[in-house]
N, C-alpha and C positions, 0 to 999 in steps of 0.2 A: 112263705111261713111254713119253714118247714116243722111238723108237732110230734116227737115222741115221746116216750114211757120213758123215766129212769130219775137219777142220779143224778142229776146241776154238778156233785162233786164230781164222777168221772168228765165231766169235759172241760176242765183248772187246765191243760193247754190254751184256753179260749177264753176271748173277751168274754166276762160276762155284765149283768146288770141285775141290778136289785133294787128294791127300795128301800128305802128306810126313812128316818122323823130326820128333823132337824138341831135336837138337840144330841145327835149321835147316840142315844142308849144301846142300838142294838142286841137288845138283851132276847129276842124271844126268834122263833122260825132261823128260819132263811139268812137271815139277819146273824143271826146268834155264832149261826151256826159258820157259816163263812169268817166273821170278827175268828173264834178261836185258830179258824185254820191261817190267817191273812194281815191278821192281827191289825185290822180295818179301824176301829175305835184308836185306837193307838193313835196311827198316820195323818189320820182327822184332828184331830188334835193338834198335834205335835204340826201337822201340815196348813189346817185350814181354819185353822180356829176363830181368824176371820170371820169364816162365813159359817159360823154357828147363831142358830137361828134368823137363817134367811131360807124362805124354800118360796115358790119352785127354783130345785137350783140340779145342776148335774156333775157330780165329783169323781174325776179319773181316780183310784190309787193303785196303781202295778195294775193289773188287765180285769181291775170291777168296775164298770161304772153305778158311781150310789147315784143310784133318782133322791131325792131328798121331793117326798110328796106328800107331807104335813110338820107340822111347826112338831110336836109333843109325840113321842112314844105312843102316846094314850088314841090319842086322835085319828082319822080315820081322812085318808085323803078323798081326795073329788075325781072325776075325770079330769077335767080343769087342767090341776094342778099336775094330774101322769102326763097328760099331753104335755105340757107347758116343761115339763121336766126331759121329757123325751125328743121334742123339739131341740134339747140342749145338750143329750146325748149324739141329737143325729150331726148336729156342728160340730162337734169333738171325732166324731167317728169318720165323717169327709175331712177336715181339718187334717188327722193322722193318717188316710188311707187306707180305712181300715176298712175290711173283706168279712170278717162273719161276727158276729157276734150270737151268744148264747140266753137266753132269760129262760126264767119259772114262770109261772101263772102272775107277772107284776101282779098286785095289788089285791089277788083274788084269794089268798087266803086268810091270814089275822087282819088285812086289813078292809075285809069282802066285797071287794066293785067285784060285778061278773064279766068272768070268762069273757063271755060273750058281746060286750062293750070295749075291753081292752085291747080284741083282738081287731074289733073294726078299730079305735084308734089307733092302733101298731099299722092297719095298711096303712091308712089314710096318710099318716103320715110319716111312715117309708116308702110310700108313692114315686114310684120313675126316680126309686137305686138300685143298685144293683147291690147292696148289699144283701147275706147268704142272714138269716134271723132262723134258728133252731130255738122254734116253743119246749121244754122241756115239761112235761107234767108229771108231777114227781112220786113216785111208787117204789116201795123199799123193796130191797133187794136180799 
């Protein structure tokens, strides 16, 4: 995993992953920022309404992997739900032959998971793959 500082929006040509809740609220943080830019919430309700309330899950909308790691927006994910969502993402990445992905500090912002634990989990899930993972540590520009 390559780690950089910056703004994940500067990587919009790449596949990006984010954590969301199964109620598709996308009301704060990076989820809100990406929704403003890509209309993710609208696409989720239009194309994936049957998966509303399903978690863990991973839903690809355009080039955004939405890791559904918790039930409601006000809940917190666990490493277990994040791990299961990452495994689902890995399966989709392999099926689509994707070579690289950009991620924020998944689950570490508003959701309060520990970055050290999340990085370990990502390394475990993606071991023995050729996937290039760039983790962007947010900094204001």
